LOLUMKOL-483909 format. One record per residue (C-alpha): x, y, z; residue number from 1. Coordinates in nm, 2 decimals. Example, Ala and Ser with C-alpha at 12.3 -4.5 7.8 and 13.67 -1.06 7.14 Angstrom:
+--------+--------+--------+------+
:     px :     py :     pz : loro :
+--------+--------+--------+------+
:   1.23 :  -0.45 :   0.78 :    1 :
:   1.37 :  -0.11 :   0.71 :    2 :
+--------+--------+--------+------+
This chain:
+--------+--------+--------+------+
:     px :     py :     pz : loro :
+--------+--------+--------+------+
:  24.48 :   8.26 : -13.64 :    1 :
:  24.54 :   8.47 : -13.33 :    2 :
:  24.20 :   8.63 : -13.36 :    3 :
:  24.03 :   8.29 : -13.34 :    4 :
:  24.23 :   8.13 : -13.07 :    5 :
:  24.08 :   8.15 : -12.72 :    6 :
:  24.18 :   7.96 : -12.40 :    7 :
:  23.87 :   7.86 : -12.21 :    8 :
:  24.01 :   7.55 : -12.04 :    9 :
:  23.98 :   7.51 : -11.67 :   10 :
:  24.15 :   7.30 : -11.40 :   11 :
:  23.88 :   7.18 : -11.18 :   12 :
:  23.80 :   6.97 : -10.87 :   13 :
:  23.55 :   6.70 : -10.95 :   14 :
:  23.22 :   6.80 : -10.80 :   15 :
:  23.19 :   6.47 : -10.60 :   16 :
:  23.50 :   6.58 : -10.40 :   17 :
:  23.45 :   6.96 : -10.39 :   18 :
:  23.35 :   7.11 : -10.05 :   19 :
:  23.25 :   7.48 : -10.09 :   20 :
:  23.33 :   7.56 :  -9.73 :   21 :
:  23.70 :   7.47 :  -9.78 :   22 :
:  23.98 :   7.68 :  -9.91 :   23 :
:  24.19 :   7.53 : -10.19 :   24 :
:  24.55 :   7.58 : -10.28 :   25 :
:  24.66 :   7.54 : -10.64 :   26 :
:  25.01 :   7.48 : -10.75 :   27 :
:  25.11 :   7.53 : -11.12 :   28 :
:  25.45 :   7.46 : -11.26 :   29 :
:  25.55 :   7.55 : -11.61 :   30 :
:  25.77 :   7.28 : -11.77 :   31 :
:  26.08 :   7.35 : -11.98 :   32 :
:  26.12 :   7.72 : -11.91 :   33 :
:  26.04 :   7.68 : -11.54 :   34 :
:  25.84 :   7.90 : -11.31 :   35 :
:  25.60 :   7.80 : -11.04 :   36 :
:  25.29 :   7.97 : -10.90 :   37 :
:  25.10 :   7.89 : -10.59 :   38 :
:  24.77 :   8.06 : -10.50 :   39 :
:  24.47 :   7.99 : -10.27 :   40 :
:  24.10 :   8.05 : -10.30 :   41 :
:  23.76 :   7.89 : -10.25 :   42 :
:  23.69 :   7.83 : -10.62 :   43 :
:  23.66 :   7.47 : -10.74 :   44 :
:  23.81 :   7.56 : -11.07 :   45 :
:  24.10 :   7.77 : -11.19 :   46 :
:  24.07 :   7.94 : -11.54 :   47 :
:  24.37 :   7.89 : -11.76 :   48 :
:  24.31 :   8.18 : -11.99 :   49 :
:  24.56 :   8.40 : -11.81 :   50 :
:  24.86 :   8.16 : -11.86 :   51 :
:  25.10 :   8.18 : -12.14 :   52 :
:  25.13 :   7.89 : -12.39 :   53 :
:  25.34 :   7.58 : -12.30 :   54 :
:  25.33 :   7.26 : -12.10 :   55 :
:  25.23 :   7.27 : -11.73 :   56 :
:  25.19 :   7.04 : -11.42 :   57 :
:  24.92 :   7.13 : -11.17 :   58 :
:  24.79 :   6.99 : -10.84 :   59 :
:  24.55 :   7.11 : -10.57 :   60 :
:  24.49 :   7.05 : -10.20 :   61 :
:  24.23 :   7.15 :  -9.95 :   62 :
:  24.27 :   7.35 :  -9.63 :   63 :
:  24.04 :   7.30 :  -9.34 :   64 :
:  24.07 :   7.38 :  -8.97 :   65 :
:  24.25 :   7.05 :  -8.93 :   66 :
:  24.52 :   7.15 :  -9.17 :   67 :
:  24.61 :   7.07 :  -9.53 :   68 :
:  24.50 :   6.76 :  -9.72 :   69 :
:  24.74 :   6.56 :  -9.93 :   70 :
:  24.82 :   6.70 : -10.27 :   71 :
:  24.60 :   6.57 : -10.56 :   72 :
:  24.75 :   6.36 : -10.83 :   73 :
:  24.98 :   6.57 : -11.06 :   74 :
:  24.82 :   6.63 : -11.40 :   75 :
:  24.99 :   6.76 : -11.71 :   76 :
:  24.82 :   7.00 : -11.95 :   77 :
:  24.92 :   7.23 : -12.23 :   78 :
:  24.81 :   7.56 : -12.37 :   79 :
:  24.83 :   7.62 : -12.74 :   80 :
:  25.03 :   7.92 : -12.88 :   81 :
:  24.76 :   8.13 : -13.06 :   82 :
:  25.02 :   8.28 : -13.30 :   83 :
:  25.22 :   7.97 : -13.41 :   84 :
:  24.97 :   7.68 : -13.33 :   85 :
:  25.23 :   7.51 : -13.10 :   86 :
:  25.01 :   7.27 : -12.90 :   87 :
:  25.20 :   7.35 : -12.58 :   88 :
:  25.25 :   7.00 : -12.46 :   89 :
:  24.90 :   6.86 : -12.54 :   90 :
:  24.90 :   6.50 : -12.66 :   91 :
:  24.55 :   6.50 : -12.80 :   92 :
:  24.26 :   6.72 : -12.93 :   93 :
:  23.88 :   6.70 : -12.98 :   94 :
:  23.68 :   6.80 : -13.28 :   95 :
:  23.43 :   6.92 : -13.32 :   96 :
:  23.39 :   7.09 : -12.99 :   97 :
:  23.11 :   7.18 : -12.91 :   98 :
:  22.97 :   6.85 : -13.05 :   99 :
:  22.63 :   6.69 : -13.08 :  100 :
:  22.63 :   6.32 : -13.19 :  101 :
:  23.00 :   6.24 : -13.25 :  102 :
:  23.34 :   6.37 : -13.15 :  103 :
:  23.68 :   6.26 : -13.27 :  104 :
:  23.98 :   6.23 : -13.03 :  105 :
:  24.31 :   6.28 : -13.23 :  106 :
:  24.66 :   6.22 : -13.09 :  107 :
:  24.92 :   6.45 : -13.23 :  108 :
:  25.14 :   6.30 : -13.51 :  109 :
:  25.46 :   6.35 : -13.32 :  110 :
:  25.33 :   6.15 : -13.02 :  111 :
:  25.38 :   5.77 : -13.06 :  112 :
:  25.09 :   5.56 : -12.96 :  113 :
:  25.19 :   5.35 : -12.65 :  114 :
:  25.22 :   4.98 : -12.68 :  115 :
:  24.89 :   4.93 : -12.48 :  116 :
:  24.71 :   5.18 : -12.70 :  117 :
:  24.49 :   5.46 : -12.58 :  118 :
:  24.25 :   5.46 : -12.29 :  119 :
:  23.97 :   5.71 : -12.36 :  120 :
:  23.70 :   5.79 : -12.11 :  121 :
:  23.43 :   6.05 : -12.09 :  122 :
:  23.30 :   6.15 : -11.75 :  123 :
:  23.03 :   6.39 : -11.65 :  124 :
:  23.08 :   6.68 : -11.41 :  125 :
:  23.00 :   6.44 : -11.12 :  126 :
:  23.28 :   6.21 : -11.21 :  127 :
:  23.05 :   5.94 : -11.34 :  128 :
:  23.20 :   5.75 : -11.64 :  129 :
:  22.97 :   5.77 : -11.94 :  130 :
:  23.18 :   5.62 : -12.22 :  131 :
:  23.50 :   5.41 : -12.21 :  132 :
:  23.70 :   5.28 : -12.51 :  133 :
:  24.04 :   5.14 : -12.59 :  134 :
:  24.19 :   5.24 : -12.92 :  135 :
:  24.51 :   5.16 : -13.12 :  136 :
:  24.46 :   5.43 : -13.37 :  137 :
:  24.56 :   5.80 : -13.38 :  138 :
:  24.20 :   5.91 : -13.45 :  139 :
:  23.91 :   5.77 : -13.25 :  140 :
:  23.55 :   5.87 : -13.33 :  141 :
:  23.31 :   5.84 : -13.03 :  142 :
:  22.93 :   5.82 : -13.05 :  143 :
:  22.81 :   6.07 : -12.79 :  144 :
:  22.45 :   6.08 : -12.91 :  145 :
:  22.34 :   5.93 : -12.57 :  146 :
:  22.50 :   6.21 : -12.37 :  147 :
:  22.28 :   6.49 : -12.24 :  148 :
:  22.36 :   6.86 : -12.32 :  149 :
:  22.64 :   6.98 : -12.09 :  150 :
:  23.01 :   6.98 : -12.01 :  151 :
:  23.21 :   6.66 : -11.99 :  152 :
:  23.57 :   6.57 : -11.93 :  153 :
:  23.75 :   6.35 : -12.18 :  154 :
:  24.03 :   6.16 : -12.02 :  155 :
:  24.30 :   6.04 : -12.27 :  156 :
:  24.58 :   5.81 : -12.15 :  157 :
:  24.86 :   5.72 : -12.38 :  158 :
:  25.11 :   5.51 : -12.18 :  159 :
:  25.22 :   5.72 : -11.89 :  160 :
:  25.09 :   6.05 : -12.04 :  161 :
:  24.74 :   6.16 : -11.94 :  162 :
:  24.54 :   6.45 : -12.07 :  163 :
:  24.21 :   6.59 : -11.97 :  164 :
:  24.00 :   6.77 : -12.23 :  165 :
:  23.68 :   6.97 : -12.18 :  166 :
:  23.39 :   6.86 : -12.41 :  167 :
:  23.08 :   7.07 : -12.47 :  168 :
:  22.78 :   6.86 : -12.58 :  169 :
:  22.50 :   7.06 : -12.74 :  170 :
+--------+--------+--------+------+
């Protein structure tokens, strides 16, 4: 399995709020085992392929000649262990990915579905909502045949837990 496992996820700033002239400071905290990293740069995205598996919190803020902005909302994400398949704190997954006409959002079996169910939204890279559904089931199939070819962000909220997944539409 380790030969097939690749981490190509990114933390990113929505293009509608990204200003190329600014410098951004990213803060990443590894949950459970601890550890924190802070780094700056002008990129609007931070590749996650260099991080070890596990659950993380991340946030970003901008720096201009007026000082720092407020920190962004804290997000939680996970990186799967390529050797054991440990989902690293992820609550959901997408399949197939890349996809063409349909994609299924699956909540892990050990994660109970919250009383209010799941809130699933697909947004384009400009932050525009393209699809929004509520679901009470562990597996939710979404018709994505109306989406153009490109990269989308799938937002999955289960109670207080939120996950952002990258979807490639072919």
